[in-house]
C-alpha angles and dihedrals in degrees: 000000000000115000111223137198116199116209118195123040102183123122094301096034090052089053089054090051093048105035108023116028097055090057094062103072093179090071124081111206106215102166143013120205134196133142089222115090089201092056091050091047091051096056089047097049100035102033101026096239108167115251089229089066094052123093137177094220140024090238090059092049093049090052092051107040142036112237142169102197139035114205112201114206098160138108117306098250090057095053095085101050094042094046091046092050092048094046092048089051088058100255131131114245138212119179136177117260130307093041091197137016094231140027089244092055091047091052090050092054092047091051092050092048092050092047090050094043091236135133120256113190139171124218097239090167097175087075090068102073129099100241099055091044091053091043089054091051094047092052092046089053092043087229089175097022125264120338119233105167133037123183121193128186123190118184130176134147104223099195092060093038094061094247101175101188107078092151095052111126113245096357093183104037100036104029104032114013092057086076091054093043089053092050091049091056093045098045095042094039087216141114123248113243105186141335147193122218135188123183135179144176112238121223113276093021117147090210122109092203130040114291097180133058150152125220138183113203127188119206129202092249087062093253116143120212120202109197129188121180136171139173088190102051120149090200131087112299119251127218112271092261090057124232114293131201116185110195111208134178094261103031140314141281121216124190148154134187145185092045100172132122126175104309095352119094116181127187126254114256133206124177122190116199120186112200111269093008135098113269116252134200109219119210110272119230116260113237126200091210128024137185115359091351087058095055093043092048090050090053092049090047091052092050094045097046102028088231123110110228123226118287091014111174099226122175090249091053094042092056085079092058092046089051091054090054092050093046092047092053092045093050092048090053089051091055094256100315116161112263123197112224089225089064093067093041095057 
């Protein structure tokens, strides 16, 4: 059983502590870390975490307990120093996305993990839903022949969704679309080659930076992805995965996932339509853990068994998703000029 230290108990970290960690029985939580005394007091009073397991710094926790994994659920700019400290101390690390603020930082963490022989992973939780997993399998089997075009639409209206970060830089490309970029790479099992990106800020938007955009992305298997996303959409909201149409030689596959909002929890959907035939909805795979619990359980499994499970979001793999974010932002700043992915990886 992997012994885990959680670092970061703010609003999102507290949600991890309350909603996610108790569902993964294969993990033993040995310490909880936050520099805020109030955050530590909250997990003790609300969740019953023993005071003896709470520490004001990762260094103090490492001195007090034996552990295998550090789980970072803290603000983005703290991902790099915490992950670096944990890796250099000889622990495996999983952090929330993005796992670093820059490509250079990401490469540094990957190098340290490889030198230490430890796992570095990113909680790309959208991978752990039934529909994208089945979509990945169907494309790998070429169930409808090769795919050449994928269209994705993501629509939300942030002001009525309680989005509380109007001053966040690149709220679509950096904060949200990274999930969709990561799913593109997983489902297509391909590398992005180049892209063009245009973003804008609609009238009446509370955002300081652009919350809407359109992208065209070319992959090395010659598939083209057309992506439209907006935090200020006036249309019907999509599930968090977006709505996907994968156009194949013999038909198309349409799917969506992570369809939950507040108290509503909808099912994933996948529809396979062979040209000239009635559409069918194949049975979706049953998963023991989904969403964040899925990514965390995969990390624990990898540490416990020494074997990386399928679709594992390692730091090395996730560099491709981080590069898509960097390239998309760069293209938007260049008024939609094509950007080669290799440019941002250099």
